[in-house]
NUMILO-873748 format. One record per residue (C-alpha): x, y, z; residue in three letters; residue number from 1. Coordinates in pm, 1 decimal. Layout:
! NUMILO-873748
{{X Y Z} ALA NUM}
...
END
This chain:
! NUMILO-873748
{{22468.6 21931.9 17315.8} UNK 1}
{{22647.1 21597.6 17440.1} UNK 2}
{{22727.8 21577.1 17783.9} UNK 3}
{{22961.9 21333.2 17900.9} UNK 4}
{{22854.3 21053.7 18123.9} UNK 5}
{{22996.7 21033.0 18468.0} UNK 6}
{{23023.7 20765.1 18754.2} UNK 7}
{{22687.4 20964.0 18926.2} UNK 8}
{{22467.3 21008.7 18527.8} UNK 9}
{{22141.6 20837.1 18551.8} UNK 10}
{{22018.4 20808.4 18200.9} UNK 11}
{{21651.9 20779.3 18108.1} UNK 12}
{{21469.2 20480.8 18144.5} UNK 13}
{{21153.5 20378.0 18287.2} UNK 14}
{{21267.5 20233.5 18678.0} UNK 15}
{{21008.5 20049.0 18906.2} UNK 16}
{{21051.9 19990.7 19222.3} UNK 17}
{{20991.6 19586.3 19252.8} UNK 18}
{{20970.8 19314.6 19529.1} UNK 19}
{{21031.1 18971.4 19450.8} UNK 20}
{{20853.6 18651.7 19613.6} UNK 21}
{{21014.6 18412.0 19735.4} UNK 22}
{{20873.7 18014.9 19694.5} UNK 23}
{{20982.5 17998.7 20140.0} UNK 24}
{{20742.6 18277.9 20228.5} UNK 25}
{{21007.8 18599.0 20197.6} UNK 26}
{{21013.4 18901.0 20035.8} UNK 27}
{{21284.6 19078.9 19861.9} UNK 28}
{{21331.1 19428.3 19713.3} UNK 29}
{{21446.0 19531.1 19434.3} UNK 30}
{{21412.4 19752.4 19091.3} UNK 31}
{{21346.7 19715.3 18714.5} UNK 32}
{{21519.1 19964.4 18502.2} UNK 33}
{{21383.3 19901.0 18126.8} UNK 34}
{{21405.3 20158.9 17791.9} UNK 35}
{{21250.7 20412.2 17715.7} UNK 36}
{{21225.3 20404.0 17375.7} UNK 37}
{{21184.8 20039.6 17273.0} UNK 38}
{{21128.4 19724.6 17428.6} UNK 39}
{{21423.0 19539.5 17560.1} UNK 40}
{{21659.6 19295.1 17373.2} UNK 41}
{{21802.2 19153.7 17646.5} UNK 42}
{{21773.4 19165.9 18039.6} UNK 43}
{{22051.5 19137.7 18298.7} UNK 44}
{{21942.2 18939.3 18660.2} UNK 45}
{{22221.4 19102.0 18869.6} UNK 46}
{{22380.4 18896.5 19149.8} UNK 47}
{{22527.0 19115.6 19439.5} UNK 48}
{{22895.8 19078.6 19629.5} UNK 49}
{{22853.7 18914.5 19965.0} UNK 50}
{{22596.8 19086.8 20195.5} UNK 51}
{{22809.0 18998.2 20525.3} UNK 52}
{{23092.0 19212.2 20382.2} UNK 53}
{{22830.2 19502.6 20222.9} UNK 54}
{{22751.8 19338.0 19875.2} UNK 55}
{{22461.8 19477.5 19767.2} UNK 56}
{{22196.5 19545.7 19447.4} UNK 57}
{{22371.6 19952.1 19458.3} UNK 58}
{{22755.4 19756.9 19407.9} UNK 59}
{{22926.2 20002.4 19180.9} UNK 60}
{{22915.0 19788.1 18837.9} UNK 61}
{{22546.2 19717.6 18912.6} UNK 62}
{{22445.9 20073.5 19024.8} UNK 63}
{{22597.6 20204.8 18676.5} UNK 64}
{{22415.2 19949.9 18456.5} UNK 65}
{{22095.3 19986.0 18570.8} UNK 66}
{{22193.9 20362.1 18515.7} UNK 67}
{{22281.7 20333.3 18176.4} UNK 68}
{{22236.4 20062.1 17992.9} UNK 69}
{{21848.1 20067.3 17923.9} UNK 70}
{{21948.7 20398.4 17760.8} UNK 71}
{{22256.8 20314.1 17597.8} UNK 72}
{{22238.9 19923.9 17493.3} UNK 73}
{{21878.4 19853.4 17497.9} UNK 74}
{{21865.4 19611.5 17812.2} UNK 75}
{{21695.4 19557.8 18101.7} UNK 76}
{{21841.7 19563.5 18423.3} UNK 77}
{{21682.0 19379.6 18721.9} UNK 78}
{{21881.6 19408.3 19040.0} UNK 79}
{{21768.0 19329.2 19420.3} UNK 80}
{{21891.8 19216.2 19750.5} UNK 81}
{{21907.0 18919.0 19801.0} UNK 82}
{{21793.8 18784.6 20230.2} UNK 83}
{{21871.7 19027.5 20460.2} UNK 84}
{{22052.9 19245.2 20296.8} UNK 85}
{{22016.9 19672.4 20268.4} UNK 86}
{{22061.4 19904.2 20050.3} UNK 87}
{{21848.1 20245.3 19988.6} UNK 88}
{{21638.6 20075.4 19814.9} UNK 89}
{{21534.4 19911.9 20156.4} UNK 90}
{{21615.2 19571.3 20277.7} UNK 91}
{{21479.9 19267.4 20205.7} UNK 92}
{{21317.1 18982.8 20464.3} UNK 93}
{{21534.9 18756.3 20564.7} UNK 94}
{{21881.1 18634.0 20693.4} UNK 95}
{{22222.1 18609.6 20462.4} UNK 96}
{{22248.0 18133.3 20448.5} UNK 97}
{{22563.2 18092.5 20277.8} UNK 98}
{{22450.9 18058.6 19908.5} UNK 99}
{{22170.8 17761.6 20084.8} UNK 100}
{{21833.4 18007.5 20058.6} UNK 101}
{{21922.2 18234.3 19825.9} UNK 102}
{{21835.7 17976.5 19572.0} UNK 103}
{{21452.5 18041.9 19629.2} UNK 104}
{{21597.2 18420.4 19622.6} UNK 105}
{{21772.1 18344.6 19221.0} UNK 106}
{{21453.5 18131.1 19146.8} UNK 107}
{{21216.8 18431.5 19217.9} UNK 108}
{{21456.6 18688.1 19063.1} UNK 109}
{{21426.7 18448.6 18728.3} UNK 110}
{{21015.5 18370.4 18763.7} UNK 111}
{{20998.9 18734.8 18754.2} UNK 112}
{{21144.6 18796.9 18467.7} UNK 113}
{{20960.4 18507.2 18284.9} UNK 114}
{{20619.3 18641.4 18466.8} UNK 115}
{{20674.2 18979.1 18295.3} UNK 116}
{{20809.6 18853.0 18003.9} UNK 117}
{{21139.1 19012.4 17989.2} UNK 118}
{{21374.7 18878.1 17687.5} UNK 119}
{{21701.6 18674.6 17687.7} UNK 120}
{{21702.6 18657.6 18047.3} UNK 121}
{{22083.4 18663.1 18081.9} UNK 122}
{{22242.9 18640.2 18493.4} UNK 123}
{{22495.6 18906.5 18609.8} UNK 124}
{{22672.0 18730.4 18887.9} UNK 125}
{{22946.2 18929.5 19046.1} UNK 126}
{{23203.9 18750.9 19352.5} UNK 127}
{{22943.4 18574.2 19544.1} UNK 128}
{{22681.8 18627.4 19323.7} UNK 129}
{{22901.6 18432.3 19051.2} UNK 130}
{{22889.9 18119.9 19321.3} UNK 131}
{{22499.7 18134.9 19313.1} UNK 132}
{{22491.1 18204.4 18941.0} UNK 133}
{{22701.3 17850.0 18949.1} UNK 134}
{{22490.6 17662.9 19227.9} UNK 135}
{{22108.8 17820.7 19126.9} UNK 136}
{{22113.0 17982.4 18790.7} UNK 137}
{{22086.1 17701.6 18561.9} UNK 138}
{{21703.1 17747.2 18433.1} UNK 139}
{{21580.4 17646.5 18144.6} UNK 140}
{{21452.6 18020.1 18068.0} UNK 141}
{{21755.8 18175.9 18140.9} UNK 142}
{{21987.2 18257.5 17776.4} UNK 143}
{{22381.5 18254.6 17996.7} UNK 144}
{{22532.4 18334.8 18271.0} UNK 145}
{{22882.6 18635.1 18345.5} UNK 146}
{{23043.2 18596.3 18583.4} UNK 147}
{{23230.3 18902.0 18723.0} UNK 148}
{{23542.7 18811.4 18949.9} UNK 149}
{{23430.4 18427.1 19011.8} UNK 150}
{{23600.3 18330.4 19373.1} UNK 151}
{{23458.5 17976.2 19301.4} UNK 152}
{{23427.4 17924.6 19715.4} UNK 153}
{{23020.1 17851.1 19809.1} UNK 154}
{{23019.5 17678.3 19494.3} UNK 155}
{{23128.7 17322.1 19357.6} UNK 156}
{{23286.3 17145.0 19122.2} UNK 157}
{{22945.2 17006.5 19021.2} UNK 158}
{{22824.6 17239.1 19013.5} UNK 159}
{{23063.3 17315.3 18677.1} UNK 160}
{{23008.2 16982.1 18563.9} UNK 161}
{{22599.4 17082.4 18519.3} UNK 162}
{{22686.6 17418.8 18367.2} UNK 163}
{{22936.2 17229.1 18109.8} UNK 164}
{{22676.0 16975.2 17994.0} UNK 165}
{{22367.0 17184.9 17986.8} UNK 166}
{{22571.0 17374.4 17735.1} UNK 167}
{{22463.8 17791.4 17779.5} UNK 168}
{{22678.0 18048.2 17777.1} UNK 169}
{{22935.0 18085.5 18005.0} UNK 170}
{{23156.8 18400.8 18050.0} UNK 171}
{{23403.4 18487.6 18307.0} UNK 172}
{{23545.1 18889.4 18329.6} UNK 173}
{{23834.5 18791.2 18591.9} UNK 174}
{{24058.1 19048.0 18675.6} UNK 175}
{{24449.3 19012.2 18635.3} UNK 176}
{{24494.6 19162.0 19004.8} UNK 177}
{{24185.1 19023.2 19169.9} UNK 178}
{{24247.8 18921.3 19544.0} UNK 179}
{{24090.2 18560.0 19489.6} UNK 180}
{{24142.9 18340.2 19177.9} UNK 181}
{{24319.4 18519.8 18829.4} UNK 182}
{{24264.3 18434.4 18494.8} UNK 183}
{{24588.3 18174.6 18468.5} UNK 184}
{{24379.1 17933.9 18781.4} UNK 185}
{{24057.4 18090.4 18623.3} UNK 186}
{{24134.9 17915.0 18326.1} UNK 187}
{{24218.4 17584.9 18470.9} UNK 188}
{{23913.1 17574.5 18676.0} UNK 189}
{{23652.9 17669.8 18403.4} UNK 190}
{{23853.6 17460.4 18158.7} UNK 191}
{{23549.7 17160.1 18279.3} UNK 192}
{{23261.3 17380.7 18099.4} UNK 193}
{{23387.5 17317.7 17697.1} UNK 194}
{{23143.3 17627.4 17658.3} UNK 195}
{{23299.1 17876.8 17935.3} UNK 196}
{{23471.0 18206.9 17842.5} UNK 197}
{{23753.8 18361.1 18054.4} UNK 198}
{{23876.3 18701.5 17976.1} UNK 199}
{{24134.0 18846.3 18124.4} UNK 200}
{{24134.9 19213.0 18261.6} UNK 201}
{{24470.7 19338.9 18272.1} UNK 202}
{{24523.6 19573.2 18555.1} UNK 203}
{{24188.9 19546.4 18691.2} UNK 204}
{{24067.5 19415.9 19067.6} UNK 205}
{{23823.2 19304.2 19261.5} UNK 206}
{{23636.0 19587.0 19296.3} UNK 207}
{{23655.9 19666.7 18944.5} UNK 208}
{{23720.7 20036.3 19074.1} UNK 209}
{{23822.8 20227.4 18742.2} UNK 210}
{{23681.7 19940.7 18536.2} UNK 211}
{{23335.4 19918.7 18535.1} UNK 212}
{{23262.8 20032.8 18151.4} UNK 213}
{{23543.3 19761.9 18022.1} UNK 214}
{{23273.9 19517.8 18169.1} UNK 215}
{{22976.3 19713.6 18052.7} UNK 216}
{{23093.9 19680.8 17722.8} UNK 217}
{{23199.1 19342.6 17760.4} UNK 218}
{{22880.4 19235.3 17937.0} UNK 219}
{{22703.6 19380.8 17654.3} UNK 220}
{{22853.7 19239.1 17375.5} UNK 221}
{{22717.0 18928.0 17516.2} UNK 222}
{{22409.2 19016.0 17562.3} UNK 223}
{{22326.1 19274.6 17282.6} UNK 224}
{{22593.6 19121.6 17034.5} UNK 225}
{{22426.8 19450.7 16768.1} UNK 226}
{{22444.9 19753.1 17016.5} UNK 227}
{{22818.8 19936.5 16875.9} UNK 228}
{{23030.4 19896.0 17180.2} UNK 229}
{{23276.2 20055.2 17300.8} UNK 230}
{{22925.8 20195.5 17429.6} UNK 231}
{{22925.3 20621.2 17449.3} UNK 232}
{{23116.4 20793.4 17659.6} UNK 233}
{{22888.1 21084.6 17619.4} UNK 234}
{{22474.5 21144.4 17576.1} UNK 235}
{{22305.1 21413.5 17388.7} UNK 236}
{{21962.2 21430.9 17612.6} UNK 237}
{{21825.0 21435.5 17948.3} UNK 238}
{{22073.1 21329.5 18192.5} UNK 239}
{{21989.1 21306.9 18586.0} UNK 240}
{{22246.7 21297.8 18884.1} UNK 241}
{{22238.2 20976.4 19101.8} UNK 242}
{{22232.0 21119.6 19466.7} UNK 243}
{{22560.5 20987.9 19523.5} UNK 244}
{{22480.2 21088.2 19915.5} UNK 245}
{{22374.2 20759.9 19910.5} UNK 246}
{{22668.2 20568.3 19875.1} UNK 247}
{{22875.8 20815.2 20070.5} UNK 248}
{{22917.7 20605.3 20436.2} UNK 249}
{{23026.9 20297.8 20166.6} UNK 250}
{{23394.3 20233.5 20121.8} UNK 251}
{{23525.6 20038.7 19802.9} UNK 252}
{{23568.3 19768.4 19951.4} UNK 253}
{{23131.4 19699.0 20039.7} UNK 254}
{{23150.4 19660.4 19645.8} UNK 255}
{{23357.1 19352.4 19749.8} UNK 256}
{{23390.6 19016.1 19966.1} UNK 257}
{{23593.2 19187.8 20221.8} UNK 258}
{{23501.6 19370.2 20543.4} UNK 259}
{{23480.1 19736.5 20510.6} UNK 260}
{{23739.1 19884.8 20735.7} UNK 261}
{{23581.8 20054.8 21038.6} UNK 262}
{{23778.2 20323.1 21263.0} UNK 263}
{{24056.3 20210.0 21508.0} UNK 264}
END
């Protein structure tokens, strides 16, 4: 009997805790989720929101991607904590470096995917992670990139110029009510990249709360176009429940580039 897929539903996958070794000598913690019943057709390397304001590999869209997409879409999902970032998985070595030293983190994740023969690698950045994607993700082994709520805050025009010259696909999902960059401005800013596609999402906000399914559908349409979308809302098979208590001390603001509210 089919059961509804809920926010904390964990569908079957081969999940492995991994460590990434950076060129500057740090060990980063992460997880790789693979389909159980088939080789993956695509791979998502997830770059999370700003860690100084709560972003981490467990930010909710990425967690749902790892819990659902291997089973629903045959997509591998690689999540990790950038330098100095903590989550339930653990803490990566080093300290936050405003997007500079993080270039080694991005390179380590891409190299891991390449070394393990993961196919059709796409970068999936969210907020600060979109800046890391634009600044450091233009690698020959990367097929393209999807940007969630790009603020274009750390990246510079030269990075957009480099993507334009390379020609790799660049898709930006921009919430209608984003706190930093809304669809009209995003369309203008990304116009320097001829192949860029800006998709405004009506009613959505920077955090994508209530809109994770929309994001996952759009991601799958790009990286695994043979998979029907929208993705199923039910699952006929074994299904576990994620430990939401592990995230109980995080507010929704912990998934965005905003300070986590503190009690007065």
